[in-house]
N, C-alpha and C positions, 0 to 999 in steps of 0.2 A: 719830474723836477722838483727838487726840494724846496722848502720854504727859504723866501729871501729874508735876509737879516732884517729889513726895514718892515715886513710883514710879522716877524716874530716880536720885534719891539713894539708894533702896534698892538698886538693882542694883549701884551703883558704891562702896558704903560699906565694902568689905572689900577688901583688897588684891588687884590684879589681875595674874595671872602669865601672860606670853605662851607659853603651851604649846599644842602640837598634839596633840589626843587624838582618836583614830578614834571617832566615835559614829554611831549610827542614831537617826535623829529620825523618829517617826511620828506622824501627826495622830491626835488622840483623836476628831475631830469627823468624823461619818458622812457629812456633806454635803460636806465638804471633804477627801476622802482623799488621802494621800501617805505616802510612805516613802522617805527619802533617807539613803544612808551619805555622811558628810561630815566634816570636821576642824574641831576649834575653833581659834580663833586667840588668843583669850583665856579664862582660867577665874578665878573667883573662888568665894567661899562663897555667892554670891547668885544666879550665874547664868553665863552664858557667851556668847561670840559666836562664830558659825559662818557658813560660806560655803556658799550652797545654789544650785543651778542653775534655781531656780523662784521665783517671788515668792510670799511666804505671807501669809496675812491676819492682821493684827494682832488680838492678844487670844485667839486661839484655842489650846486647850489641846494639848499634845504629849506622847508618851513618849520620854524620852531615854535611851538604852541604850549602855552601853560594852560591847559584845559580848565583846571578850578577857576582861574582868573579871567577866563575867556578873553585872552590876550594872544596875540601871535605876530611874528616878525619874520625876516628871512634872513639867511645867514650862508655861509659857505665852509665847507670843510677845509680846514688849514693845516691839521696834521692827525696823523694815525699812528698810535703806538699800541703793538701786540702785548697783551698782558699774560697770555699763555692761560693756563687751568683747563679743565675739563667739566663743562665744555669752555672752549676759549672764548675770550672776550678781548675787546679792544678799547682803550681809552681814545677818543675823539676830540679834538680841539675845534670848536667852532668860532669863526669869526663873524660878528654881527654886520650886517650892510649898513645899519643906522645905530652908531655908537649911542649909548645912554643907559637909563636906568629902566630897561625892559623888565627887569625883574620886580620891580614895583617895591623894593626896599625903602621903607618910609623914611630912615634915617640914612642915608648913603653917605659913604666918604665924599668928601669936598672934590676930590680929584675925578668923581664921576661926571661933574659937570662939564659936557664937552662944549667948548668955546666955538668950534668952527664944525658945525654939523652938517654933513652932505644933505641936500633936498631929500625928504622922505617920499615915498610913493604916497598916492591918493589913500590907499588902504591903510598904510602905516600911520599916516597923519590922521585918519579917522579913528584908529584904535588909540592913539595917544589922547585926541580930544575926549573920546569916551572915558578913558583912564583918569584924566584930568577932573572931568565933571563928577565922577563916580567917587573920586577919593581925593579931596585936594590937599595939596602938599603942605606939609607942616615942618617947621625947623626945630631941632632939640640941640641944645649945647650941652656940652659935657665939660667939666673941670676935674682933673685928678687931684684931689687933695691928699689922699694918704694910699701906700702902695707898700706891700711885704711879699715874702715868698708864695704866701698862701692866699692873699686877698687883697683888695683895694676898696676905697671909698670914692665915689664919683658925685660931685655936687650937678643937679640938675633941677630944673622946675618940674620936670614931668619924668619921674623914674618909672622903670618896668614894675610890674607887681612882683612881689615875693614869689619864689620858685620859678621865676621864668629863666630858661637856657638862653645864654647870650653868647655872642662872639664880639670880642673887643679888638679894635685896631688901634694902637697906639704909635704915633709916629714922631720919633726925635730926629731933627735934620732930616736925612734923607733914608732913615733906617726905620723900618715897620717891623712891629712886632704883633702878631696875631695870638690872641689868647681865647681860650674857652672857659666860660665859668657858668655860675648859677646865682640870681639874685637871692641873697639870705634874708636881707631886710631892706624895706623901701620907706621912705619919709616923704610924704606929699610936699611939694612945693620946696625940697630941701636936698634930697639926693638919695643914693642907694649904696648898701654894701654887697660885694661881689666876692663869693668865695670861687678861686681858680679850680677847675676840674678838668678832666679830660683822661682818655685812655693812656697817653702816654705821659703820666704825671711827672715821671723823672726829667723828660726832655722839656716839658712846659716850665718846670721849676727852675730849670737852667737858663731858659729865655728870659724869665722873669728878673732873674738876678743879672742877668747882661743888660735888660732894660734899666734896672735901678742904678746900675753903673753908669749908664749913658744919662740918665736924667740928672745924678749927681755932677756929671762932669760938664753937662751943657746947660746954658743960662736959656736956652729956647723953650717956650711954653709948649708942650706936647700936643699935637693934634689928635684928637679922639674921635673915634667912631664906635657905637654901640649898637647891635642889631640883634634881634631874635634869632636864634638858631634854630634853623627848620630841620623837622625830622623827615626820614623816610616816608612814613605813611601819613597821608594828607589829613589835616586835622587833629592830630596827635602831636602832643609835646612831651618828651622824657625830661623828667625831672632829675638832674644827676644828684647824686650823694656826693659824700666826700669822696675824694680821689682814692685809687686804690691803695696808694701808699701813705694815706691820711696818717697812719700810726707813725710814720715817721715824724710827725710834728711833736712827737714826744722827744725827739733828739734835740730839738732846738726851738726854744719858747717863740711862739709867734703871737703877741698881744692883740694885733689888728685881726688876725684870723679868729681867736677866741672871742673877741668883741662882736664881730660880724656874726657869727653863730649864735651868739647870746641875744644878738639883737632884738629879735622878736618879742622878747620878755621884758624890754626896757620901754620906758617913755622916750620920746624923742630928746628931751631934753637931757635925760641920763645918759643916753646913747652919745650924743654931742659933747657931754661934759667929759665922758669915759675916752672919747675920741681925742679930745684936746689932751687928757692926762696922758694917754699912750704915746702922743708925738713927743712928749717930755721925757718919755722913758720911765712914768710912773704908772703904778697899778692903784686904783682906788681900792681894789677889793684883792689885798694880798692872799695868796694860797698857803694853806698850811697843810703839810704832810701829816695826816692822822688817820688812824683806823679806827672807826665807830661802827658798830652794828645798827643798822636800821631796817625797817620793815617796809618793803616795796610791794605796792597792789595797783593793778592796773589790767590792761589786756594787751596781747602781743600783736603783731602786725595780722595774723589770722583770725583775731577776735577771741583767742583762749584765755581765760582769767590768769591773771598772775598774782601770786601771793607768797612771797619768799622774804628770807631774812638776806640781806647783801651787806658787804663791808664798803666803807668809803677808803678811798685811796688818799684823796686830798679834799679840803673843803674850801670855801671862802663865804663871804657874808650872802652871795646871792646863788651859789651853786656847788656843785660836787662831782668828783669824779667816782664812779661806782664800779665794784668789781664783783664777780660771782653772778652775774646776770644768766638764768636759765630760761631762755625763749627770746624770740627775735623782736627787737623792738627798732622802729624806724625814726629818722630825724623828723620832730615835730610832735611825736606822740606825747601824750599827757599821762602821767603816773602819779601816784601818792606815796610820800614817804612819812613815815611815822616813827618817833622815838619818844621815850619818856612818856609824857602826857600830850606831845605836840604832833600833830598831822597836817600837812601842807602839799599842794600841788606842785609838781615840777613838770617842765617840758624837756624832752630829750633833745640836745642839741648837737651831739656827736655820738656815733657808734663806731666802735672798735671792729675792724675788718676781720672776717673769718679767717681762719688759717695764718693768724698773725699773733704776735705776743699780747696785741690788745684785745684779743676775742674775749668776749664776754664781758667789757668794759663799755660804760656808757658814761657821757658827761651830761649833766643835766643842770637847768637854770630855773629858779623859783619863777612862778607864774606872776606872783607879787613882787614888784621890784622892791617893795618896802619890807620884805620878808624878815623875821625875827628867829628863824627856825635854828639857826646855828649861833645866835648871839652869845649865849652864856659859855659855850664851848670856845669861842674865839676869844671873848673876856678872859676866861681863865688861863689860856694858852698864852695870851699876850702877857699876863701878870707873871706867869711862871717863867718867861724868857724863851719858851719854845718857839714862838713866832719868828724871832730873828734866825733862829737855827734853820727852821723849816725854809725860810726864803733864801738863805745860803744854799740850800738843796735845789731848790727851783731853778737857781741861775744856771745849774748843770742841765736843766731842761727836763726835770722829772714831772710827768705828766702833762707835758705841753700838748696843746691843740684842743683842751677842754675849756668849758666855759667858766669863767670867774667873775 
C-alpha cells in the first residue's frame, strides 16, 4: 500500500534541513531483523531521510539512535526509493513516532515546535529529560541586514565563530530558501558575515537572487534559522573555501562579498562603517587598476618558503589583487609584501580557482587596518586623474570578488 497523502504531508510539514547525522537504524520487527549504521541526508521535526545498503519493508517500526549523543527514539519506514548503483542503495524516509527536535539542533526553526505532541513512551520521556538536563535550550535571534548574491550579514548577540560551516533557512511568506555558507567574520554581541558556498554554486546563486527579489517585493520580515552544517565524519568540520565558480565574482562586482572576505583584517568599527557605506553604494576604498611589481615572501600551504616577485592587478588603500603566484596559498594565510623601502604583512582573503582564468591570482588585505603601504601610489594616481578612469573600469566588474 502506498503512502497516504496525509502521511506524506505529515513528514514534510516542518522545515527540512540538509544535515548529515550518523545514526544507527535497527529493526523492531523480529521477523525482519537488520541493523545498519548510516547517515541522514535531510532532517526535520517529523522525520528524516537516510541512505541504506538494503531494501527495507515499508511500514515496519525501527529504533533510531544517535550513538554519539546517546539518544534514541522510534520511527517507522514511511517511504523507500531505490537509488540504483553498484552496490545498490536505497533512500528511506523515516517518520518519527514522537515529532520534535530529536536531532538536538540547538537553534532549530520555529516550526519545529510541535504544539500537539502525542504522549511519549516512558523510555522516550526519560531520554528527553536527560537531554534537557545535559544541555539547556537557548534561543538565538537572527536579523538579516544585508544580502547579495555572494554573501550576507546577520545581526545576532551570539554569532558562530569564524570558519564555521553553516546552513541558513530564510523564509519569506510561505517560501523557504535553504543556503549553505561559511562564517568569514564574527563580531561578538553584534553579528556575523557569511559567504555563500556549496557544490552547486550556480544553482545557489540563482536561489539567492530569487530570494532577494522576494525580499524586495514583500514587506514581511523574513524568518531565519542558522545552524551548524554537520559533516559525514563525527567530530570533524570541513571549512568550505570560496565556491568553485568564485572567479565569476569578477564578472559582477559584489561589494558585500568583498567586505565579508576582508572582515577579519578590520576592526568591528571599520567593518560596520564599511557595511553602512556599501548599503549606499559607496566604496570607502576605491580600487585602482594598476600593475606594480612587489616582492612576496611567506610559506605555501605545504610549508615551503615563497620568495618571488609578483604583479598587482589592482590596489586599494587596504588591499590588492596579485597575479603570478607560484605556489598554493589558502584563505587566511599570512604573507609579506615589499616594495621600495616598505614591507608589510597581508592576509590572503581570496584565491583564484585552479583551471580558471583566475588561477595564480590572490586577493590580500593588510593585517594593519591603518596601513600606509599604498598611500603615495594612491595619492599620485588621484592627482593624475587615473583614479576616475580606473573606477569606470571597475564598474564593468574588472577584478571583482577581491578584498578592497
